[in-house]
C-alpha positions as CSV (number, residue, x, y, z in Angstrom):
1,M,-2.6,0.9,-18.7
2,N,-1.8,4.4,-17.7
3,D,-0.1,5.6,-14.6
4,I,-2.3,7.7,-12.4
5,T,-0.5,10.5,-10.6
6,L,-2.1,12.1,-7.5
7,T,-1.2,14.3,-4.6
8,L,-1.2,12.6,-1.2
9,Y,-0.7,14.2,2.2
10,R,1.4,13.3,5.2
11,G,0.3,14.9,8.5
12,L,3.2,16.3,10.5
13,S,3.2,17.8,14.0
14,G,6.6,19.6,13.5
15,T,9.4,20.3,11.2
16,N,12.1,18.2,12.9
17,P,13.5,15.2,11.0
18,S,11.9,12.7,13.4
19,A,8.4,14.0,12.4
20,F,8.8,12.3,9.1
21,R,9.9,8.7,8.8
22,I,9.7,6.0,6.2
23,D,8.6,2.7,7.7
24,E,9.5,-0.8,6.4
25,D,6.1,-0.9,4.7
26,G,6.3,2.6,3.2
27,V,4.9,6.0,4.2
28,S,1.4,6.4,5.5
29,V,-0.3,9.1,3.5
30,F,-3.9,10.2,2.8
31,E,-5.8,11.6,-0.2
32,N,-6.9,14.7,1.8
33,P,-5.1,17.0,4.2
34,L,-5.5,15.8,7.8
35,S,-7.0,17.9,10.5
36,G,-5.2,17.7,13.9
37,Y,-1.7,18.2,12.4
38,K,0.2,21.5,12.3
39,Y,1.4,20.7,8.8
40,N,0.3,18.6,5.8
41,L,3.1,17.7,3.5
42,P,2.0,17.2,-0.1
43,I,3.6,14.2,-1.8
44,R,3.2,13.2,-5.4
45,A,2.7,9.4,-6.1
46,A,1.7,7.3,-9.0
47,Y,0.1,3.9,-9.5
48,R,-0.9,1.8,-12.4
49,G,-4.4,0.4,-12.8
50,E,-7.8,1.1,-11.3
51,K,-8.0,3.4,-8.3
52,I,-8.8,1.2,-5.3
53,S,-8.7,2.2,-1.7
54,G,-5.6,1.0,0.1
55,V,-3.6,0.3,-3.1
56,R,0.1,0.9,-2.8
57,A,1.6,3.7,-4.9
58,E,5.2,4.5,-5.9
59,M,6.5,8.0,-4.9
60,V,7.4,10.2,-7.8
61,E,8.8,13.1,-5.8
62,P,12.5,13.4,-6.5
63,M,13.6,13.0,-2.9
64,L,11.3,10.0,-2.3
65,F,11.4,8.5,-5.8
66,G,10.8,4.7,-5.8
67,E,9.6,4.6,-2.2
68,I,6.1,3.0,-1.6
69,A,3.1,4.7,0.0
C-alpha cells in the first residue's frame, strides 16, 4: 500500500503558543480551511490505506513528525 500525503488545516484564533496545542489523542485538524478562525495553519500528514473519514494520520511536517492527527 502507498502512503497518501495530504494538507490538513488547524484553525487558530491567534499566534500565541497557547493557540496551538497537542492533546493526548493528537491534533484536531480538518481537510479544508475553517471559517471563523483568524488563521488556518496548513499541516502535512500521511496515512496508509484507503481514505476514510476520521482515520488517524501521522504528521510529516518536520516540527510535528510522528505526532498523530
